[in-house]
C-alpha positions, 0 to 999 in steps of 0.5 A: 747805937747802931749806924749803918751806911747803906750804899750802892757799889764798892769803893775802889780808891785806896785813899778813900777806903783808908779815910772811911776805915779811919772814921769807922775806927774813931766811931767805936767809942760812940756807936757801932758803925758799918758800911753795907755795900749793895750791888751796883746795877749801873746800866747807861742804856737802861737807867730806869732798870738800874734805879728800880733794881738798886732801889729794890735792894736798898728797900730789902736791906732796910726792911731786914735791918730796921731802924730810922732811915735818912736818905742822902738826897740833893732835894733834902733838907740842909742842916749844919753839923750842930743841927744834925748832931741835935737831930741824932741826939733827939732820935737816941733820946727818943729810943731809936737804936739804929740809924740807916744812912742811904746813898743811892746809885749814880742814877739816884733812887726810886720814889719808894726809897724816898717814901720809906725814908723818915728824913731826906738830907742834902749835903749840898746842891752840888753833886759828889762822887758816890765813893767820896760821899761815903767818906764825907758822910763817915766824917760827918757822922763822927763829927755829930757824935763828937758834938753830942759828946762834947769832944774836941774834934768839932771846932 
């Protein structure tokens, strides 16, 4: 299975990069996981432009790579780790070979990205820094695959 994390901007903090790299390495025994970083167009003076431009880039990328898309969205469904592991397993059994997780920019994503997504997932009603969310997502993906494969990581 291929797992892509499609996100806006680059991670600048070394400790976050190190954490993400650790989970990318751990995932090698379960699936191919990669990060696809798209250009940040953050413009405080024109948020609408930023959302539209970043969303356009996200949609172009998703069209190019194909697969099942899960958007991280504060308005999405809340799931436990076990429930998400079950969802991932159902997708795999159903023949899905690529799952794309989308983390939008700091101003969010357009309605068209929400409509393109087959699932909207919320980790919390709280707002997390986008860089840190990548690390949290990478860890959770590893946890879900550990649950699916009866690994010792999940307790």
